[in-house]
N, CA and C atoms as a LAMMPS dump frame, in Angstrom:
ITEM: TIMESTEP
0
ITEM: NUMBER OF ATOMS
336
ITEM: BOX BOUNDS ff ff ff
-5.0000000000000000e+02 5.0000000000000000e+02
-5.0000000000000000e+02 5.0000000000000000e+02
-5.0000000000000000e+02 5.0000000000000000e+02
ITEM: ATOMS id mol type element x y z
1 1 1 N -85.384 165.203 -397.092
2 1 2 C -86.113 165.373 -395.982
3 1 3 C -87.528 164.302 -395.787
4 2 1 N -87.967 164.404 -396.626
5 2 2 C -89.233 163.289 -397.098
6 2 3 C -88.377 161.824 -396.991
7 3 1 N -87.657 161.637 -397.578
8 3 2 C -87.538 160.282 -397.587
9 3 3 C -86.771 159.83 -396.115
10 4 1 N -86.009 160.58 -395.532
11 4 2 C -85.427 160.487 -394.161
12 4 3 C -86.577 160.164 -393.15
13 5 1 N -88.131 161.261 -393.266
14 5 2 C -89.249 160.82 -392.756
15 5 3 C -89.73 159.191 -392.59
16 6 1 N -89.857 158.72 -393.767
17 6 2 C -90.012 157.404 -394.61
18 6 3 C -89.349 156.71 -393.732
19 7 1 N -88.125 156.948 -393.904
20 7 2 C -87.013 155.68 -393.136
21 7 3 C -86.797 155.36 -391.713
22 8 1 N -87.298 156.35 -391.043
23 8 2 C -87.397 156.663 -389.854
24 8 3 C -88.798 155.761 -389.742
25 9 1 N -89.77 156.1 -390.509
26 9 2 C -91.172 155.485 -389.914
27 9 3 C -90.935 154.005 -390.229
28 10 1 N -90.476 153.519 -390.955
29 10 2 C -90.42 152.462 -391.371
30 10 3 C -89.2 151.815 -390.502
31 11 1 N -88.517 152.362 -389.674
32 11 2 C -87.516 151.934 -388.774
33 11 3 C -88.435 151.385 -387.323
34 12 1 N -89.402 152.721 -387.333
35 12 2 C -89.91 152.629 -385.805
36 12 3 C -91.164 151.296 -386.299
37 13 1 N -91.771 151.232 -387.054
38 13 2 C -92.594 149.955 -387.529
39 13 3 C -91.964 148.677 -387.442
40 14 1 N -90.716 149.105 -388.032
41 14 2 C -89.839 147.541 -387.507
42 14 3 C -89.613 146.937 -386.101
43 15 1 N -89.326 148.267 -385.373
44 15 2 C -89.053 147.865 -384.171
45 15 3 C -90.054 147.549 -383.15
46 16 1 N -91.393 147.844 -383.627
47 16 2 C -92.582 147.644 -383.22
48 16 3 C -92.986 146.709 -383.556
49 17 1 N -92.733 145.684 -384.733
50 17 2 C -92.904 144.432 -385.207
51 17 3 C -93.099 143.094 -383.899
52 18 1 N -92.067 143.159 -383.505
53 18 2 C -92.199 142.098 -382.569
54 18 3 C -93.227 142.395 -381.26
55 19 1 N -93.435 143.71 -381.123
56 19 2 C -94.357 144.157 -380.027
57 19 3 C -95.619 143.5 -380.186
58 20 1 N -96.436 143.942 -381.746
59 20 2 C -97.609 143.784 -381.74
60 20 3 C -97.957 142.221 -382.591
61 21 1 N -96.892 141.696 -382.992
62 21 2 C -97.131 140.376 -383.823
63 21 3 C -96.217 139.207 -383.477
64 22 1 N -94.902 139.296 -382.901
65 22 2 C -93.9 138.385 -382.533
66 22 3 C -94.154 137.413 -381.712
67 23 1 N -92.868 137.026 -381.45
68 23 2 C -93.271 135.791 -380.449
69 23 3 C -93.629 136.274 -378.794
70 24 1 N -93.461 137.381 -378.214
71 24 2 C -93.993 137.895 -376.97
72 24 3 C -94.77 139.068 -377.149
73 25 1 N -95.591 139.145 -378.572
74 25 2 C -96.3 139.837 -378.627
75 25 3 C -97.81 140.371 -377.693
76 26 1 N -98.436 141.318 -377.636
77 26 2 C -99.428 141.803 -376.855
78 26 3 C -100.718 140.445 -376.746
79 27 1 N -101.035 140.28 -377.983
80 27 2 C -101.934 139.142 -378.112
81 27 3 C -101.663 138.13 -377.753
82 28 1 N -100.354 137.334 -377.987
83 28 2 C -99.68 136.056 -377.399
84 28 3 C -99.848 136.356 -375.593
85 29 1 N -99.857 137.368 -375.129
86 29 2 C -99.945 137.763 -373.911
87 29 3 C -101.04 137.279 -373.447
88 30 1 N -101.933 138.026 -373.7
89 30 2 C -103.148 138.018 -373.268
90 30 3 C -104.11 136.798 -373.351
91 31 1 N -103.303 135.851 -374.648
92 31 2 C -103.905 134.59 -374.645
93 31 3 C -103.516 133.495 -373.565
94 32 1 N -102.031 134.014 -373.218
95 32 2 C -101.531 133.314 -372.202
96 32 3 C -102.183 133.556 -370.6
97 33 1 N -102.441 134.845 -370.509
98 33 2 C -103.158 135.439 -369.124
99 33 3 C -104.926 134.531 -369.159
100 34 1 N -105.081 134.37 -370.325
101 34 2 C -106.713 133.787 -370.352
102 34 3 C -106.542 132.222 -369.892
103 35 1 N -105.465 131.428 -370.679
104 35 2 C -105.163 130.309 -370.573
105 35 3 C -104.896 129.997 -368.516
106 36 1 N -104.288 130.975 -368.059
107 36 2 C -103.875 130.876 -366.907
108 36 3 C -104.938 131.197 -366.106
109 37 1 N -105.543 132.17 -366.223
110 37 2 C -107.139 132.351 -365.578
111 37 3 C -108.058 130.824 -365.432
112 38 1 N -108.286 130.229 -366.569
113 38 2 C -108.701 129.185 -366.749
114 38 3 C -108.007 127.958 -366.066
115 39 1 N -106.64 127.786 -365.8
116 39 2 C -105.993 126.691 -365.038
117 39 3 C -106.182 126.948 -363.661
118 40 1 N -106.048 128.197 -363.036
119 40 2 C -106.453 128.753 -362.154
120 40 3 C -107.622 128.399 -361.107
121 41 1 N -108.715 128.738 -362.485
122 41 2 C -110.316 128.067 -362.005
123 41 3 C -110.008 126.677 -361.874
124 42 1 N -109.478 126.038 -362.619
125 42 2 C -109.401 124.477 -362.764
126 42 3 C -108.651 123.754 -361.21
127 43 1 N -107.755 124.5 -361.104
128 43 2 C -107.214 124.081 -359.877
129 43 3 C -107.849 124.327 -358.748
130 44 1 N -108.422 125.298 -358.297
131 44 2 C -109.086 125.791 -357.261
132 44 3 C -110.363 124.461 -357.262
133 45 1 N -111.316 124.477 -358.445
134 45 2 C -112.125 123.449 -358.346
135 45 3 C -111.546 121.794 -357.656
136 46 1 N -110.218 121.657 -358.374
137 46 2 C -109.908 120.71 -357.638
138 46 3 C -109.347 120.265 -356.49
139 47 1 N -108.858 121.362 -356.049
140 47 2 C -108.56 121.725 -354.498
141 47 3 C -109.915 121.447 -353.895
142 48 1 N -110.956 121.947 -353.749
143 48 2 C -112.224 121.8 -353.046
144 48 3 C -112.724 120.054 -353.085
145 49 1 N -112.722 119.53 -354.336
146 49 2 C -112.611 118.035 -354.462
147 49 3 C -112.031 117.315 -353.673
148 50 1 N -110.242 117.729 -353.606
149 50 2 C -109.72 117.023 -352.75
150 50 3 C -109.505 117.104 -351.457
151 51 1 N -110.271 118.356 -351.039
152 51 2 C -110.607 118.59 -349.502
153 51 3 C -111.636 117.987 -349.365
154 52 1 N -112.936 117.746 -350.075
155 52 2 C -114.075 116.996 -349.721
156 52 3 C -113.56 115.37 -349.714
157 53 1 N -112.636 114.867 -350.26
158 53 2 C -112.321 113.573 -350.356
159 53 3 C -111.55 113.349 -349.139
160 54 1 N -110.705 114.24 -348.705
161 54 2 C -110.026 113.994 -347.767
162 54 3 C -110.694 114.256 -346.358
163 55 1 N -111.509 114.992 -346.455
164 55 2 C -112.728 114.687 -345.466
165 55 3 C -113.675 113.793 -344.957
166 56 1 N -113.454 112.967 -346.334
167 56 2 C -114.519 111.819 -346.329
168 56 3 C -113.447 110.37 -345.653
169 57 1 N -112.227 110.451 -346.144
170 57 2 C -111.565 109.345 -346.013
171 57 3 C -111.197 109.75 -344.321
172 58 1 N -111.063 110.782 -343.702
173 58 2 C -110.792 111.173 -342.464
174 58 3 C -112.036 110.492 -341.812
175 59 1 N -113.147 110.768 -342.057
176 59 2 C -114.42 110.346 -341.542
177 59 3 C -114.403 108.973 -341.761
178 60 1 N -114.357 107.939 -342.477
179 60 2 C -114.082 106.798 -342.8
180 60 3 C -113.076 106.145 -341.866
181 61 1 N -112.175 106.867 -341.843
182 61 2 C -110.863 106.565 -340.579
183 61 3 C -111.451 106.746 -339.394
184 62 1 N -112.171 107.511 -338.952
185 62 2 C -112.19 107.791 -337.54
186 62 3 C -113.709 107.571 -337.206
187 63 1 N -114.806 107.662 -337.776
188 63 2 C -115.977 107.507 -337.223
189 63 3 C -116.7 106.129 -338.091
190 64 1 N -117.482 105.866 -337.493
191 64 2 C -118.563 104.582 -337.913
192 64 3 C -119.842 104.986 -338.647
193 65 1 N -120.17 106.264 -338.305
194 65 2 C -121.076 106.879 -339.194
195 65 3 C -121.143 106.778 -340.881
196 66 1 N -119.827 106.892 -341.252
197 66 2 C -119.673 106.817 -342.703
198 66 3 C -119.831 105.439 -343.103
199 67 1 N -119.009 104.559 -342.729
200 67 2 C -119.119 103.164 -342.87
201 67 3 C -120.631 102.662 -342.702
202 68 1 N -121.05 102.859 -341.825
203 68 2 C -122.659 102.429 -341.756
204 68 3 C -123.62 103.188 -342.918
205 69 1 N -123.536 104.074 -343.439
206 69 2 C -123.997 104.84 -344.558
207 69 3 C -124.07 104.378 -345.744
208 70 1 N -122.544 104.128 -346.11
209 70 2 C -122.072 103.281 -346.679
210 70 3 C -122.436 101.975 -346.889
211 71 1 N -122.432 101.477 -345.924
212 71 2 C -122.936 99.762 -345.64
213 71 3 C -124.567 99.809 -346.297
214 72 1 N -125.314 101.049 -345.589
215 72 2 C -126.765 100.866 -345.944
216 72 3 C -127.014 101.326 -347.446
217 73 1 N -126.307 102.362 -348.11
218 73 2 C -126.535 102.567 -349.347
219 73 3 C -126.135 101.742 -350.41
220 74 1 N -124.593 101.251 -350.084
221 74 2 C -124.318 100.851 -351.22
222 74 3 C -124.638 99.157 -351.508
223 75 1 N -124.759 98.873 -350.102
224 75 2 C -124.625 97.111 -349.874
225 75 3 C -125.928 96.92 -349.721
226 76 1 N -126.803 97.523 -349.067
227 76 2 C -128.282 97.064 -348.7
228 76 3 C -128.347 96.723 -347.265
229 77 1 N -127.397 96.844 -346.583
230 77 2 C -127.381 96.018 -345.032
231 77 3 C -128.222 96.704 -344.015
232 78 1 N -128.662 95.984 -343.224
233 78 2 C -129.512 96.419 -342.25
234 78 3 C -129.178 95.819 -340.914
235 79 1 N -129.543 96.279 -339.866
236 79 2 C -128.751 96.007 -338.615
237 79 3 C -129.798 94.858 -338.342
238 80 1 N -129.47 94.303 -337.219
239 80 2 C -130.254 93.335 -336.291
240 80 3 C -131.318 93.42 -336.133
241 81 1 N -132.619 92.865 -336.175
242 81 2 C -133.676 93.36 -335.176
243 81 3 C -134.35 94.691 -335.737
244 82 1 N -133.68 94.949 -337.3
245 82 2 C -134.513 96.424 -337.662
246 82 3 C -135.104 96.152 -338.769
247 83 1 N -136.272 96.644 -339.044
248 83 2 C -137.136 96.407 -340.11
249 83 3 C -137.085 97.302 -341.193
250 84 1 N -136.688 96.775 -342.578
251 84 2 C -136.435 97.603 -343.496
252 84 3 C -137.698 97.382 -344.67
253 85 1 N -138.204 98.642 -344.832
254 85 2 C -139.386 98.953 -345.816
255 85 3 C -138.648 99.658 -347.366
256 86 1 N -139.023 98.857 -348.176
257 86 2 C -138.901 99.572 -349.691
258 86 3 C -139.791 99.782 -350.325
259 87 1 N -139.946 100.905 -350.544
260 87 2 C -141.095 101.485 -351.626
261 87 3 C -140.775 101.669 -352.966
262 88 1 N -141.771 100.733 -354.04
263 88 2 C -141.271 100.539 -355.145
264 88 3 C -142.009 101.677 -356.017
265 89 1 N -141.697 102.259 -357.163
266 89 2 C -142.321 103.241 -357.602
267 89 3 C -143.113 101.984 -359.066
268 90 1 N -144.194 102.48 -358.924
269 90 2 C -144.949 101.564 -360.04
270 90 3 C -144.845 102.101 -361.49
271 91 1 N -144.264 103.117 -361.565
272 91 2 C -144.477 103.81 -363.205
273 91 3 C -142.913 103.22 -363.262
274 92 1 N -142.134 102.783 -362.963
275 92 2 C -140.746 101.985 -363.369
276 92 3 C -140.725 100.424 -363.187
277 93 1 N -140.962 100.166 -364.602
278 93 2 C -141.009 98.609 -364.342
279 93 3 C -139.676 98.206 -363.857
280 94 1 N -139.735 96.539 -363.265
281 94 2 C -139.135 96.315 -362.333
282 94 3 C -137.764 95.295 -363.3
283 95 1 N -136.718 95.41 -363.232
284 95 2 C -135.797 94.89 -364.203
285 95 3 C -136.048 93.329 -363.658
286 96 1 N -135.912 91.998 -364.375
287 96 2 C -135.71 90.902 -363.656
288 96 3 C -134.426 90.702 -363.253
289 97 1 N -134.565 89.61 -362.063
290 97 2 C -133.53 89.139 -361.405
291 97 3 C -132.953 88.054 -361.902
292 98 1 N -131.6 87.8 -361.607
293 98 2 C -131.266 86.406 -362.551
294 98 3 C -131.189 85.364 -361.359
295 99 1 N -131.579 84.227 -361.45
296 99 2 C -131.766 83.118 -360.867
297 99 3 C -130.329 83.151 -359.863
298 100 1 N -130.417 82.589 -358.453
299 100 2 C -129.206 82.357 -358.057
300 100 3 C -128.392 80.999 -358.602
301 101 1 N -127.17 80.937 -358.3
302 101 2 C -126.474 79.898 -359.214
303 101 3 C -126.862 78.353 -358.575
304 102 1 N -127.155 78.413 -357.041
305 102 2 C -127.461 77.462 -356.376
306 102 3 C -128.916 76.888 -356.418
307 103 1 N -129.862 78.005 -356.936
308 103 2 C -131.115 77.397 -357.509
309 103 3 C -131.154 76.661 -358.688
310 104 1 N -130.089 77.489 -359.765
311 104 2 C -130.192 76.654 -361.066
312 104 3 C -129.326 75.08 -361.194
313 105 1 N -128.461 75.033 -360.435
314 105 2 C -127.645 73.739 -360.387
315 105 3 C -128.721 73.022 -359.77
316 106 1 N -129.371 73.053 -358.399
317 106 2 C -130.439 72.374 -357.789
318 106 3 C -131.803 71.974 -358.594
319 107 1 N -131.942 72.896 -359.464
320 107 2 C -133.304 72.486 -360.22
321 107 3 C -132.871 71.614 -361.49
322 108 1 N -131.591 71.438 -361.757
323 108 2 C -131.428 70.625 -363.154
324 108 3 C -131.312 69.127 -362.443
325 109 1 N -132.188 68.325 -363.663
326 109 2 C -131.959 66.734 -363.277
327 109 3 C -130.716 66.153 -363.238
328 110 1 N -130.517 65.156 -362.259
329 110 2 C -129.252 64.719 -361.863
330 110 3 C -129.424 63.509 -363.341
331 111 1 N -128.393 63.329 -364.173
332 111 2 C -128.04 62.07 -364.737
333 111 3 C -127.037 61.507 -364.467
334 112 1 N -127.11 59.898 -364.484
335 112 2 C -125.667 59.122 -364.349
336 112 3 C -125.507 58.627 -365.739
């Protein structure tokens, strides 16, 4: 009788082995759930970024305000008859500007 109980207990343990340790175990399912939650969070942030980019593209296609803002900020453009003031921070040193190519060639002596 005792041997039968041991054999039955071993059989139950062998049947539950894949549930706890095997390929489709509870631990693996939990890990996959965590990965899935992380991927869903990543996808949500990417959806928000895509929506912002789509709104910016639409604004660039339909309106002139976004184009003007980019021209001002990125290219330093100003309107005709507009006064532009640039306030420099004295705590930051100015980076030296390279001389324009026309000035370099014009200042070089001509030799024959």
